[in-house]
C-alpha positions in Angstrom: 0.0 0.1 0.0 2.9 2.4 0.9 4.4 2.0 -2.6 0.9 2.8 -4.3 0.7 6.0 -2.0 4.1 7.0 -3.3 3.3 6.3 -6.8 0.0 8.4 -6.5 1.7 11.1 -5.0 4.2 11.4 -7.8 1.3 11.7 -10.1 -0.4 14.5 -8.1 1.5 15.7 -5.0 -1.4 18.1 -4.2 -4.0 15.3 -3.3 -4.2 13.7 0.1 -4.2 10.0 -1.1 -3.9 8.6 2.4 -7.2 10.1 3.6 -9.4 11.0 0.6 -12.2 8.6 -0.2 -13.9 10.6 -3.0 -11.3 11.1 -5.6 -13.6 10.6 -8.4 -17.0 11.6 -6.7 -15.5 15.1 -5.8 -13.6 15.3 -9.1 -10.3 15.5 -7.2 -8.6 13.6 -10.0 -9.2 13.9 -13.6 -9.6 11.3 -16.5 -6.0 12.2 -17.5 -4.9 11.3 -14.0 -6.7 7.9 -14.2 -4.8 7.1 -17.3 -1.5 8.0 -15.6 -2.6 5.9 -12.5 -3.4 2.9 -14.7 -0.1 3.1 -16.6 2.0 3.4 -13.3 0.1 0.4 -11.9 0.8 -1.7 -14.9 4.4 -0.9 -14.8 5.0 -1.1 -11.0 2.7 -3.8 -10.1 2.8 -5.9 -13.3 -0.9 -6.0 -13.6 -3.1 -5.0 -16.4 -6.5 -3.3 -15.3 -9.1 -4.5 -17.6 -11.6 -2.0 -19.1 -14.5 -3.5 -17.0 -12.6 -2.5 -13.8 -12.3 1.1 -14.8 -15.0 2.5 -12.9 -15.5 5.1 -10.1 -15.6 2.7 -7.2 -12.1 1.3 -8.0 -10.5 4.7 -8.2 -12.2 6.8 -5.4 -9.4 5.9 -2.9 -6.0 4.6 -2.5 -7.5 1.7 -0.5 -9.9 0.9 -3.5 -7.0 1.1 -6.0 -5.0 -1.2 -3.7 -7.8 -3.7 -3.4 -8.2 -3.8 -7.3 -4.7 -4.6 -7.7 -4.8 -7.4 -5.3 -7.8 -8.7 -7.0 -6.1 -8.7 -10.3 -2.9 -10.2 -9.2 
């Protein structure tokens, strides 16, 4: 989880990924951010996120993203 937080902070250092649970709902991150996040996850965690998993619930928080990575592994 810590590695994921570090990677997310490299993408957007102005966002509190440790505590925010409404990244999508409150439009904290953009679609461009999501594309970058998917790319970084693919590289760093060696997982490919299927299009069917690209939905708000999976990107609303770092915890949701981490759970997604664990499910896909």
